[in-house]
C-alpha positions in Angstrom: 0.0 0.0 0.0 1.2 3.5 -0.8 0.8 6.3 1.8 0.6 9.5 -0.1 1.8 12.6 1.7 2.3 14.8 -1.4 1.6 18.5 -1.0 -0.5 18.7 -4.2 -1.8 17.3 -6.4 -2.6 15.2 -3.4 -4.4 12.2 -2.1 -8.1 11.7 -2.9 -10.6 9.3 -1.3 -10.6 5.8 -2.8 -14.3 6.1 -3.6 -13.7 9.2 -5.7 -11.1 7.3 -7.8 -13.6 4.4 -8.3 -16.5 6.6 -9.3 -14.4 8.9 -11.5 -12.9 5.9 -13.3 -16.3 4.5 -14.1 -17.5 7.9 -15.2 -14.6 8.1 -17.7 -15.9 5.0 -19.4 -19.6 5.5 -19.0 -21.1 8.3 -17.0 -24.4 7.5 -15.3 -25.2 4.9 -18.0 -25.4 7.6 -20.7 -23.1 5.7 -23.0 -20.8 8.8 -22.9 -17.7 9.5 -20.9 -17.8 12.4 -18.5 -14.8 13.7 -20.6 -17.0 14.1 -23.7 -20.2 15.3 -21.9 -21.2 18.7 -23.2 -21.0 21.4 -20.6 -24.3 22.9 -21.9 -26.2 19.7 -21.5 -28.6 19.0 -18.7 -26.4 16.2 -17.6 -23.4 18.4 -16.8 -25.6 21.2 -15.5 -26.8 18.9 -12.8 -23.1 18.2 -11.8 -22.3 21.9 -11.6 -25.4 22.7 -9.7 -24.9 20.0 -7.1 -21.2 20.8 -6.7 -22.0 24.5 -6.0 -24.9 23.6 -3.7 -22.8 21.1 -1.7 -20.0 23.6 -1.2 -22.4 26.2 0.1 -23.9 23.6 2.4 -20.5 22.4 3.8 -19.3 26.0 4.3 -22.8 27.1 5.7 -22.8 30.1 3.4 -25.4 32.7 3.4 -27.3 34.0 0.4 -24.9 36.9 -0.2 -22.1 34.4 -1.0 -21.8 32.9 -4.4 -19.7 29.8 -5.3 -17.7 29.7 -8.5 -15.7 27.0 -10.2 -13.1 28.7 -12.4 -10.0 28.1 -14.5 -6.5 29.2 -13.7 -5.8 27.9 -10.2 -5.2 30.1 -7.2 -2.3 31.9 -9.0 -4.8 33.5 -11.3 -6.6 34.9 -8.3 -3.5 36.7 -7.2 -4.3 39.2 -10.0 -8.1 38.7 -10.4 -8.8 39.7 -6.8 -7.2 43.2 -7.1 -8.4 43.6 -10.7 -12.0 43.4 -9.4 -11.6 45.1 -6.0 -8.8 47.7 -6.1 -8.6 50.9 -8.1 -5.2 52.2 -9.0 -5.0 54.9 -6.4 -6.4 52.8 -3.6 -4.6 50.6 -1.0 -5.1 47.0 -0.1 -3.5 45.4 3.0 -1.6 42.1 2.7 0.0 39.7 5.2 3.3 38.1 4.0 3.6 34.7 5.5 5.3 32.8 2.7 5.9 32.2 -1.0 2.3 32.3 -2.1 1.3 35.4 -0.2 4.5 37.1 -1.7 3.3 36.2 -5.1 -0.2 37.7 -4.4 1.4 40.9 -3.2 3.5 41.2 -6.4 0.4 40.9 -8.6 -1.7 43.3 -6.5 0.9 46.0 -7.1 0.0 46.0 -10.8 -3.5 47.4 -9.9 -3.0 49.6 -6.9 -1.0 50.0 -3.7 -0.3 46.8 -1.8 0.7 47.6 1.8 2.4 44.7 3.6 1.1 45.2 7.2 2.8 42.2 8.6 5.5 39.7 7.5 7.3 36.6 8.7 10.1 37.0 6.2 12.7 38.1 8.7 12.3 34.8 10.6 12.2 32.8 7.4 8.4 32.4 7.8 8.7 30.2 10.9 5.9 32.0 12.7 2.6 33.9 12.0 2.9 37.6 12.7 1.1 38.7 15.9 1.3 42.4 16.4 0.0 44.5 13.4 -2.7 46.9 12.4 -4.7 47.1 9.2 -5.3 50.6 7.9 -8.9 51.6 8.1 -8.9 52.8 4.5 -7.6 49.6 3.1 -10.1 48.2 0.5 -9.4 44.7 1.8 -7.0 42.6 4.0 -5.6 39.6 2.3 -4.2 36.5 4.2 -3.0 33.1 3.2 -4.5 30.9 5.8 -2.0 28.1 5.5 1.6 28.2 4.4 2.0 25.1 2.3 5.8 25.4 1.8 7.0 26.3 5.3 4.2 24.7 7.4 2.6 27.5 9.3 -1.2 28.3 9.7 -3.4 31.1 10.9 -5.2 29.3 13.8 -7.1 32.4 14.7 -8.5 34.4 11.8 -7.6 38.1 12.4 -10.5 40.4 13.3 -10.8 43.3 11.0 -13.4 45.8 9.9 -11.9 45.6 6.4 -13.2 43.2 3.7 -11.3 40.0 4.4 -9.8 38.0 1.5 -8.2 34.6 2.0 -6.2 32.2 -0.1 -7.3 28.9 1.5 -5.8 26.6 -1.1 -4.2 24.2 1.3 -6.6 24.1 4.2 -10.1 24.8 2.9 -12.8 22.6 4.4 -10.2 21.1 6.9 -11.6 23.0 9.9 -14.7 24.8 11.0 -14.8 28.6 10.7 -17.2 31.4 9.9 -16.7 31.4 6.1 -19.4 34.1 5.8 -16.9 36.5 7.6 -14.8 36.6 4.4 -15.6 38.8 1.4 -13.8 36.4 -0.9 -12.1 33.0 -0.5 -10.2 31.3 -3.2 -8.5 27.9 -3.4 -6.9 25.6 -5.9 -8.9 22.4 -5.7 -6.0 19.9 -5.8 -5.5 19.5 -2.1 -8.8 19.2 -0.2 -11.5 19.6 -2.8 -10.6 17.6 -5.9 -8.2 17.2 -8.8 -5.9 19.8 -10.3 -7.5 21.9 -13.0 -10.1 24.0 -11.3 -10.2 26.8 -8.8 -12.9 27.5 -6.3 -14.0 31.1 -5.5 -16.5 32.0 -2.8 -17.4 35.7 -3.1 -19.8 38.0 -1.3 -21.5 39.6 -4.3 -22.0 42.9 -2.4 -18.3 43.7 -2.6 -18.3 43.7 -6.4 -18.9 46.5 -8.9 -17.3 49.2 -6.8 -14.3 50.1 -8.9 -13.9 52.4 -11.9 -11.6 50.3 -14.1 -12.9 48.3 -17.0 -12.5 44.6 -16.3 -12.0 42.1 -19.1 -15.2 40.0 -19.5 -13.6 36.7 -18.5 -12.0 38.2 -15.4 -15.1 39.9 -14.0 -16.6 37.8 -11.2 -20.0 39.3 -11.8 -20.1 37.7 -15.3 -19.2 34.3 -13.8 -21.9 34.6 -11.2 -24.5 35.6 -13.8 -23.6 32.5 -15.9 -23.4 30.1 -13.0 -19.7 29.3 -13.7 -20.6 28.6 -17.3 -19.3 31.8 -18.9 -17.0 29.7 -20.9 -16.3 25.9 -21.1 -15.6 24.9 -17.5 -13.0 22.1 -16.7 -15.7 19.5 -16.8 -13.9 16.5 -15.4 -12.2 18.5 -12.6 -15.5 19.9 -11.5 -17.0 16.4 -11.5 -14.1 15.1 -9.3 -14.8 18.0 -6.9 -18.4 17.0 -6.7 -17.4 13.4 -5.8 -15.0 14.7 -3.1 -17.6 17.0 -1.6 -20.1 14.1 -1.5 -17.4 12.1 0.3 -16.8 14.9 2.8 -20.5 15.2 3.6 -20.7 11.5 4.1 -17.9 11.7 6.6 -20.0 14.1 8.7 -18.9 17.3 7.1 -16.3 19.8 8.1 -16.8 19.4 11.9 -16.2 15.6 11.7 -13.1 15.9 9.4 -11.6 18.5 11.7 -11.5 16.1 14.5 -9.7 13.5 12.4 -7.3 16.2 11.1 -6.5 17.2 14.7 -5.8 13.6 15.6 -3.5 13.2 12.6 -1.5 16.3 13.3 -1.2 15.7 17.1 0.1 12.2 16.4 2.8 13.3 14.0 3.9 16.4 16.0 4.2 14.4 19.1 6.6 12.0 17.4 8.6 14.9 16.0 8.9 16.4 19.4 9.8 13.2 21.2 12.0 11.5 18.6 15.7 12.3 19.1 16.5 12.4 15.4 13.9 15.0 14.3 12.8 18.5 15.2 10.0 20.8 14.0 10.7 24.1 12.2 7.7 26.2 13.0 6.7 28.0 16.2 4.5 25.5 18.1 1.5 27.8 18.3 1.6 28.3 14.5 2.2 24.8 13.3 0.1 23.8 10.3 -2.3 20.9 10.7 -2.2 20.3 6.9 1.5 20.6 6.1 3.8 19.3 8.8 7.4 20.5 8.2 10.4 19.1 10.1 14.1 18.4 9.7 16.7 16.0 11.2 19.3 17.1 13.7 21.9 15.3 11.5 21.1 16.3 8.0 23.4 13.6 6.6 20.7 11.1 7.5 18.0 12.7 5.4 18.5 10.7 2.2 18.7 7.5 4.2 15.4 8.2 5.9 13.7 9.1 2.7 14.8 5.7 1.3 13.7 3.9 4.4 10.3 5.6 4.3 9.9 4.6 0.7 10.4 1.0 1.6 7.4 1.3 3.9 5.3 2.7 1.1 5.6 6.3 2.2 5.8 8.8 -0.6 5.8 12.6 -0.9 7.5 13.6 2.3 10.6 15.3 0.8 10.5 19.0 1.8 10.1 21.8 -0.6 13.4 23.0 -2.1 13.1 26.3 -0.3 12.6 24.8 3.2 14.4 21.5 2.9 14.0 18.6 5.3 10.6 16.9 5.2 7.0 17.8 4.7 4.1 15.5 5.4 0.8 16.8 4.0 -2.2 15.6 6.0 -5.1 16.6 3.8 -8.7 15.5 4.4 -8.5 12.3 2.4 -5.3 11.0 4.2 -6.3 8.4 6.7 -5.0 8.3 10.2 -3.5 4.9 9.5 -1.1 6.4 7.0 0.2 8.8 9.7 0.6 5.8 12.0 2.8 4.1 9.4 5.0 7.3 9.1 5.3 7.6 12.8 6.3 3.9 13.1 8.9 4.4 10.4 10.4 7.4 12.3 10.6 5.3 15.4 12.2 2.3 13.7 14.7 4.5 11.9 15.6 6.2 15.2 16.2 2.7 16.7 18.5 1.8 13.8 20.5 5.0 14.2 21.1 5.4 17.9 
């Protein structure tokens, strides 16, 4: 058995693979593959409608919030957000907690002023900034809720009177929160929602249409809302995989139930990191991510040997990002607790062999 700790594209539930595989051959006994099903047909319209409704249900969204499935991944949102919300002489506030937030800041500067109100750069992004103030006149405040590369996470969403924007690519639907408190949420699907190829946007429609600039048709959220995510041909198969994954999450008991499992997985692994003499964590304890667990070895010369040892146990995807080094175990929703138990056992056995 393979235990998949990849950071993304990442593990999906076995039932999703089974249903998606069948749909490629013959979707719902139509005689057609989901891959060749027209996006303007009633068949696919039902897929899109259910996926959007399920996401609204799981996030407990109010009527002001719309759900969109769009092309381009989260990286497109780095520029689509300020394009829709920020005029050229206005200011938006950003938190800098890692690579992805830095990329978002860079794109925002093309459309207006992006003020970095807090940053973890000086400490190599090993902690979430604590003491900062968001200017009252900022059009919005942007945070990246989980730092996929370095392994930190906002465990308490900052209170602000500004419109709150969040990149939730690597922890969306992993824990309970008031999603209605956000003006806009975006997330690449390939970690907790589905397969690569589609981006989820949740937006409060009341924050749109307040800028002066002309927005290209395909980049205007209002057009996508009006057309129900069908402004152009959507990524049909990727949306279908999202639907299957959202069905699976609901069957598990929803976000509240999966949060308990995610807490147990993270606690088990962090406990081993803290107690095993060969390993140490890299992030401030209070800011440790429950999705992307980053750690290193005291003796870095043993890292390749441990990777090889882990691979023999069927453990894949734990090599750290090139910027942070060491190891990274991604504990997304679909990863079972049993896989974390296998990793912990491997760490213990490797430590015994290398006393």
